[in-house]
LUMRO-804425 format. One record per residue: residue in one letter; x negated, y negated, z of N, C-alpha, C in turn. Coordinates in steps of 0.1 Angstrom, whole numbers, padded with zeros to 4 digits, always signed. Each point is the difference from the previous one (the first is absolute). Layout:
<rs>
aXYZXYZXYZ ...
</rs>
This chain:
<rs>
m-0575+0688-0353-0004-0010-0010-0005-0012+0007 t-0010-0006-0005-0006-0012+0006+0008-0013-0005 d+0003-0009+0010+0007-0012-0004-0011-0010-0003 n-0002-0003-0013-0011-0009-0004+0004-0015+0002 s+0012-0002+0004+0005-0014+0001-0005-0007+0013 k-0005+0009+0010-0005-0005+0012-0015-0001+0000 s-0006-0010+0006-0014-0001+0001-0004+0006+0014 d-0013+0003+0001-0005+0006+0013+0002-0009+0012 t+0000-0013-0003+0002-0010+0011+0014-0002+0004 d+0009+0006-0007+0015-0001+0003+0004+0010+0011 t-0008+0011+0001+0004+0010+0010-0011+0002+0010 v+0004+0007+0011-0010+0004+0010+0004+0014+0005 t-0011+0008+0003+0002+0014+0004+0000+0001+0015 l+0010+0006+0006+0000+0001+0015+0006+0014+0003 a-0008+0008+0007+0004+0013+0004+0004+0008-0012 q-0008+0000-0010+0002+0008-0013+0012-0005-0008 a+0006-0011+0004+0012-0006-0007-0004-0013-0006 t+0004-0002-0013-0003-0013-0006+0012-0009+0000 v-0001-0012+0005+0011-0009+0001-0004-0013-0006 v+0010-0008-0004-0002-0013-0006-0004-0010+0011 r-0010-0007-0003-0005-0011+0010+0012-0009+0003 s+0001-0005+0012+0011-0008+0004-0001-0014-0007 t-0012-0005-0003-0002-0012-0007+0006+0001-0014 v-0002+0011-0006+0006+0002-0014+0015+0000+0001 l+0006+0005+0011+0014+0000+0001+0006-0014+0000 i-0008-0010+0006+0005-0014+0000+0000-0005-0014 d-0010+0003-0008+0000-0004-0014+0012+0006-0008 r+0003+0012+0003+0011+0007-0007+0013-0006+0004 l+0001-0003+0013+0013-0006+0005+0002-0014-0007 v-0010-0008+0000+0001-0013-0007+0004+0002-0014 k-0007+0009-0007+0003+0002-0015+0014+0005-0002 e+0005+0009+0008+0013+0006-0002+0012-0008+0005 y-0002-0008+0010+0011-0007+0007-0001-0015-0001 v-0011-0006+0003-0002-0014+0001-0001-0007-0013 a-0010+0006-0008-0003-0007-0013+0012-0001-0010 p+0008+0011-0002+0011-0001-0009+0010-0011+0005 c+0003-0001+0013+0009-0010+0005-0005-0014-0003 l-0013-0002+0003-0005-0014-0002-0001-0003-0014 k-0004+0009-0009-0001-0002-0014+0014-0004-0005 e+0010+0006+0004+0014-0004-0004+0004-0014+0004 q-0007-0005+0011+0003-0013+0005-0010-0011-0006 g-0008+0005-0010-0008-0010-0007-0014-0001+0005 f-0004+0009+0009-0014-0001+0006-0010+0007-0009 r-0012-0005+0000-0011+0007-0007-0009+0006+0010 k-0008+0010-0004-0008+0008+0010-0015+0000-0003 d-0007-0001+0011-0015+0002-0001-0004+0009+0012 s-0002+0013-0002-0003+0009+0011+0012+0000+0010 l-0002-0004+0012+0011+0000+0010+0005-0014+0003 n-0003-0009-0010+0005-0014+0002+0010-0003-0012 f+0012-0006+0004+0010-0003-0009+0003-0015+0001 w+0002-0007-0012+0003-0014+0000+0010-0003-0011 r+0007-0011+0003+0010-0005-0010+0000-0015-0001 d-0003-0005-0011-0001-0014-0002+0014-0006-0002 a+0004-0009+0010+0013-0006+0000+0000-0015-0003 g-0011-0004-0007-0001-0014-0003-0010-0007+0009 d+0006-0008+0009-0008-0007+0010-0007+0009+0011 v+0006+0012+0001-0004+0009+0011-0002+0014-0006 i-0009+0008+0006-0002+0013-0004+0004+0009+0012 d+0009+0010-0003+0004+0009+0010-0011+0012+0001 v-0004+0004+0012-0010+0010+0001+0004+0011+0010 v-0002+0012-0004+0002+0012+0009-0013+0008-0001 t-0006+0001+0011-0013+0008+0001+0001+0011+0010 i-0003+0012-0005-0001+0012+0008-0013+0001+0007 q+0000-0001+0013-0013+0000+0008-0002+0013+0007 k-0011+0007-0004-0003+0012+0007-0008-0003+0012 s+0001+0009+0010-0008-0002+0013-0014+0003-0003 q-0009-0007+0007-0014+0002-0001-0004+0013+0007 w+0009+0006+0008-0004+0012+0007+0005+0013-0007 n+0005-0002-0012+0006+0012-0008-0011+0011-0002 g+0004+0012+0001-0008+0012-0002+0007+0010-0009 p-0007+0011-0003+0006+0009-0009+0013+0007+0005 l+0002+0001+0013+0011+0007+0006+0011-0009+0006 s-0003-0013+0001+0009-0009+0006-0002-0014-0005 s+0010-0007-0005-0001-0013-0006+0012-0008+0003 s-0001-0013+0000+0011-0009+0002-0001-0012-0009 f+0011-0007-0002+0000-0012-0008+0012-0009+0004 t-0001-0012-0003+0010-0010+0002+0002-0008-0013 i+0010-0009+0001+0002-0009-0012-0001-0015+0005 e-0009-0007-0008-0002-0014+0002+0007-0008-0010 l+0007-0010+0003+0007-0009-0009-0006-0014+0000 g+0000-0006-0012-0005-0013-0001+0007-0009-0010 l+0000-0013+0002+0005-0010-0009-0011-0010-0003 y-0004+0001-0013-0012-0008-0004+0005-0012-0008 w+0002-0012+0008+0004-0012-0007-0012-0006-0007 k+0000+0000-0013-0012-0004-0007-0004-0014+0002 g+0009-0010-0001-0004-0014+0002-0003-0003+0014 i+0007+0005+0010-0003-0003+0014-0013+0006+0004 q-0003+0012-0004-0013+0006+0004-0012-0007-0007 r+0003-0006-0012-0010-0008-0007-0002-0013+0008 d+0010-0006+0004-0001-0013+0007-0007+0001+0014 l+0003+0012+0006-0006+0002+0013-0014+0007-0001 c-0005+0002-0012-0013+0007-0002+0000+0014+0007 y+0011+0007-0001+0002+0013+0006+0001+0011-0010 l-0012+0006-0004+0000+0011-0009+0008-0003-0013 s-0002-0011-0006+0008-0004-0012-0005+0007-0013 g+0008-0001-0010-0003+0004-0013+0000+0015-0003 m+0007+0008+0008+0001+0014-0002+0012+0004-0008 d-0002+0009-0010+0011+0004-0008+0007+0013+0006 k-0007+0008+0007+0006+0012+0006-0005+0001+0014 p+0005-0008+0009-0005+0000+0014+0005+0012+0007 k-0008+0003+0011+0005+0010+0009+0006-0007+0012 a+0007+0008+0008+0008-0007+0011-0009-0009+0009 w-0012+0005+0003-0009-0007+0009-0006-0013-0007 d+0003-0002-0013-0005-0012-0006+0011-0011+0001 c+0012+0003+0005+0011-0009+0000+0001-0008+0013 l+0003-0012-0001+0002-0009+0011+0012+0005+0009 i+0010+0005-0007+0011+0006+0006+0000+0015-0001 r-0002+0007+0011-0001+0015-0001+0006+0006+0013 e+0004+0012-0001+0006+0007+0012+0000+0015-0003 r-0001+0008+0010+0002+0014-0001+0015+0003+0001 i+0004+0011-0007+0014+0003-0001+0006+0004+0014 g-0008+0006+0009+0005+0003+0013+0004-0013+0008 a-0008-0010-0001+0003-0013+0007+0013-0006-0005 i+0003+0002-0012+0012-0005-0006+0012+0008+0005 l-0002+0013+0001+0011+0009+0004+0004-0002+0014 d-0009+0002+0009+0003-0001+0015-0011-0006+0008 g-0009-0007-0006-0011-0006+0008-0011+0009+0004 k+0001+0013-0004-0010+0010+0003-0009+0004-0012 d-0012+0004+0002-0008+0004-0011+0004+0014-0004 l+0003+0002-0013+0005+0013-0005-0011+0006-0009 w-0004+0013+0003-0009+0007-0008+0007+0014-0002 w-0001+0005-0013+0005+0013-0003-0012+0010+0001 d+0002+0011+0006-0011+0010+0002+0002+0012-0009 l-0011+0005-0006+0001+0011-0009-0011+0011+0003 t+0004+0012-0001-0009+0011+0002+0003+0010-0012 p-0008+0010-0002+0003+0009-0011+0013+0007+0001 e+0006+0001+0013+0013+0006+0002+0012-0009+0000 t-0003-0013-0003+0011-0010+0001+0010+0002-0012 d+0012-0003+0003+0010+0000-0010-0001-0013-0008 v-0007+0000-0011-0003-0013-0007+0013-0006-0005 k+0009+0008-0004+0013-0005-0006+0007-0008+0011 a+0001+0005+0012+0007-0007+0011-0007-0013+0003 i-0013+0000+0000-0007-0013+0003+0002-0009-0012 g-0001+0005-0012+0001-0008-0012+0014-0007-0001 l+0010+0007+0004+0014-0005+0000+0001-0011+0010 d-0006+0002+0012+0001-0010+0011-0008-0013-0005 v-0011+0002-0005-0008-0012-0005+0008-0007-0011 l+0006+0007-0009+0008-0006-0011+0011-0007+0005 n+0007+0005+0010+0011-0007+0006-0004-0013+0007 k-0011+0000+0007-0005-0012+0007-0005-0010-0010 v-0005+0004-0011-0005-0009-0011+0012-0007-0006 n+0011+0007-0002+0012-0006-0006+0008-0008+0010 s+0001+0005+0012+0008-0007+0010-0007-0012+0007 t-0013+0001+0001-0007-0010+0008-0011-0008-0008 a-0009+0007-0007-0011-0007-0006+0005-0009-0012 l+0008+0005-0009+0004-0008-0011+0009-0012+0004 p+0010+0002+0009+0007-0011+0004-0008-0011+0007 w-0010+0004+0008-0009-0009+0007-0008-0009-0011 l-0005+0007-0010-0007-0007-0010+0009-0010-0008 v+0012+0004-0004+0009-0008-0007+0004-0012+0008 a+0003+0002+0013+0004-0011+0009-0011-0010+0001 g-0012+0005-0001-0012-0009+0002-0002-0009-0012 h+0007+0002-0011-0001-0009-0012+0006-0014+0004 n+0008+0000+0010+0005-0013+0005-0011-0006+0009 l-0004-0012-0003-0012-0006+0007+0003-0002+0015 a+0012-0003+0004+0004-0001+0014-0002+0013+0007 v+0003+0011-0006-0001+0013+0006-0015+0003+0001 s-0008-0003-0011-0014+0003+0000-0007-0008+0011 l+0005-0012+0002-0006-0008+0011+0002+0007+0014 r+0012+0006+0002+0003+0007+0012-0009+0012+0001 y-0002+0007-0011-0009+0012-0001-0014-0004+0005 v-0005-0011-0005-0014-0005+0003-0001-0002+0015 s+0010-0007+0006+0000-0003+0014+0000+0013+0008 v+0007+0010-0004+0000+0013+0007-0013+0007-0001 s-0006+0001-0012-0012+0008-0002-0013-0007+0003 h+0000-0013+0000-0013-0007+0002+0001-0010+0012 g+0011-0006+0002+0000-0010+0011+0001-0014-0005 p+0000-0010+0009+0002-0014-0004-0010-0006-0010 a-0013+0003+0001-0010-0006-0009+0003+0003-0014 h+0003+0012-0003+0003+0004-0014+0013-0006-0005 s+0010+0001+0009+0014-0004-0004+0000-0016-0002 d-0008-0007+0008-0001-0015-0002-0007-0003-0013 a-0010+0008-0003-0007-0003-0013+0010+0003-0012 f+0007+0011+0002+0009+0004-0011+0011-0010-0002 k+0005-0005+0011+0011-0011+0000-0006-0013-0006 a-0012-0003+0003-0006-0012-0005-0001+0000-0016 v-0003+0012-0005+0000+0001-0015+0014-0002-0005 l+0010+0006+0006+0013-0002-0005+0005-0014+0000 e-0004-0008+0010+0004-0013+0002-0009-0010-0007 g-0011+0005-0006-0009-0009-0007-0009-0009+0009 r-0001+0005+0013-0009-0008+0009-0014+0004-0001 p-0010-0008+0004-0014+0004+0000-0002+0013+0008 i-0008+0008-0005-0003+0013+0007-0014+0002+0002 t-0003+0009+0010-0013+0005+0003-0001+0014-0005 p-0009+0003-0010-0001+0014-0005-0002+0010+0012 l+0006+0012-0002-0001+0010+0011-0014+0006+0000 v-0007-0001-0011-0014+0004+0000-0009-0012+0001 p-0008-0001+0010-0008-0012+0002-0011-0002-0010 p-0005-0012-0002-0011-0002-0009-0012+0009+0002 a-0007+0003-0011-0011+0009+0001-0011-0005+0009 r-0004+0008+0009-0011-0003+0009-0009+0012+0000 k-0013-0001-0003-0009+0011+0000+0000+0008+0013 g+0001+0013-0001-0001+0009+0011+0013+0002+0008 f+0011-0006-0005+0013+0002+0007+0009+0011-0008 l+0008+0006+0008+0008+0011-0005+0015-0003+0005 v+0009+0003-0009+0015-0002+0003+0006+0014+0001 v+0006+0003+0012+0007+0013+0002+0014-0003+0004 d+0010+0003-0009+0014-0002+0002+0002-0015+0005 g-0007-0009-0006+0002-0014+0004-0008-0006+0011 n-0008+0009+0006-0009-0005+0011-0014-0001-0006 e-0007-0011+0004-0014-0002-0005-0010+0004+0010 y-0011+0007-0004-0011+0004+0009-0013-0005-0006 d-0008-0005+0009-0014-0004-0004-0009+0012+0002 m-0003+0007-0011-0007+0013+0001-0015-0002+0003 r-0004-0012+0002-0015-0003+0003-0002+0000+0015 t+0010+0001+0009-0002+0000+0014+0005+0013+0006 k-0007+0004+0011+0004+0012+0007+0013+0000+0006 e+0004-0012+0006+0013-0001+0007+0012+0001-0010 s-0001-0007-0011+0010+0001-0010+0001+0014-0007 r-0012+0006-0002-0001+0013-0006+0007+0010+0010 k-0001-0001+0013+0006+0009+0009+0015-0002+0000 v+0005-0012-0001+0015-0002-0001+0005+0006-0013 y-0008-0001-0011+0004+0005-0013+0001+0016+0001 d-0010+0006+0007+0000+0014+0001+0012+0005+0008 q+0004-0008+0010+0012+0004+0008+0013-0001-0008 g+0000-0011-0009+0012-0001-0009+0001+0010-0010 m-0012+0006-0005+0001+0010-0010+0005+0013+0006 r-0001+0002+0013+0006+0012+0006+0015+0001-0001 k+0006-0012-0002+0015-0001-0002+0004+0003-0014 r-0010+0003-0009+0003+0004-0014+0008-0010-0008 p-0006-0012-0002+0006-0009-0009-0001+0006-0014 s+0008-0003-0009+0000+0006-0013-0008-0007-0011 l-0002-0013+0002-0007-0008-0010-0010-0009+0006 v-0012+0000-0006-0011-0008+0005-0006-0008-0012 r-0003-0013+0003-0006-0008-0011-0009-0010+0006 f-0011-0003-0008-0009-0010+0004+0006-0014-0003 a-0002-0009+0009+0007-0013-0002-0004-0007-0013 g+0010-0005-0007-0002-0007-0012-0003+0009-0012 s+0000+0013+0002-0003+0010-0011+0012+0006-0005 d+0000+0004-0013+0011+0007-0006-0001+0015+0002 t-0011+0005+0006-0002+0014+0002+0006+0004+0013 s+0009+0010-0001+0007+0005+0012-0004+0015+0002 y+0001+0005+0012-0004+0014+0003+0012+0007+0007 d+0005+0010-0006+0011+0008+0005-0005+0011+0009 l+0003-0001+0013-0005+0009+0009+0007+0014+0000 n+0009+0001-0009+0006+0013-0002-0007+0008-0011 s-0011-0006-0005-0008+0006-0011-0014+0003+0005 k-0005+0012-0001-0014+0003+0005-0010-0008-0009 e+0002-0001-0013-0009-0007-0008-0001-0015+0003 s+0012-0006+0003+0001-0014+0004-0007-0002+0013 k+0001+0009+0010-0006-0002+0013-0015+0001-0002 k-0005+0008-0009-0015+0001-0002-0005-0013-0006 a+0008-0005-0009-0004-0013-0007+0000-0011+0010 l+0010+0000+0010+0000-0011+0010-0012+0001+0009 k-0004+0012+0004-0012+0002+0008-0012-0005-0006 k-0002+0003-0013-0012-0005-0008+0000-0015-0001 h+0012-0006-0002+0001-0014+0000-0004-0007+0013 v+0005+0006+0011-0004-0006+0013-0015+0001+0002 e-0006+0012-0003-0014+0002+0002-0008-0009-0009 r+0004-0002-0012-0007-0008-0009+0000-0015+0002 t+0011-0005+0005+0002-0015+0000-0001-0006+0014 n+0000+0009+0011+0001-0006+0013-0011+0006+0009 k-0006-0008+0009-0009+0004+0009+0004-0004+0014 i+0000+0009+0010+0004-0003+0013-0012-0007+0008 e+0003-0011+0006-0011-0007+0007-0004+0007+0013 
</rs>
């Protein structure tokens, strides 16, 4: 009997055997183990992104798939974020979002860095014991991710988080907002032809700056934005990367 619940894109045939694509296993794992847990804690869901509005701050849990995923081998990690609405507005840092992703947050960290300072990715193949991986993910969400987010509701703790994930420039700006001191927005004023990548500004009209930009992109920053613009480009999305390329080609000319 044919299982009509599966689409052709969910499976792959290898050596006369049909197996479930590893990327589909990630979706199933999130649906069966992560989503119910976070829903119970008050999170809402949009695809692989979860958020919970806690008043002044939005808690964010984003499942990030590897860009190198294929039908027979895939991996994913968990990104966490604290989106302080007022502070991100005052710092001109991706403000006004109702359901931000982790990389939209001024305060963000991967779950592995919180656990032991190492980057943690879960690997899946068609032969993987999804239940074992799912229970491990669930345990780490409950024991590490959720407590980290709740602790960050304390502004002093969030300030420490900023210092760890971004360094002194961001933490000084964050602290200035808390103390009511004059601040310099993290995103510089709009200047034609400039691009902001993870807080660094590049003059896309010059060959030298464009070369530095290309080198920086090899380190895979997650978020790119033109200076002074509300438009951001998520480099984890193929569609967003195409839009960024068109934007660069349309608005900038190399001397």
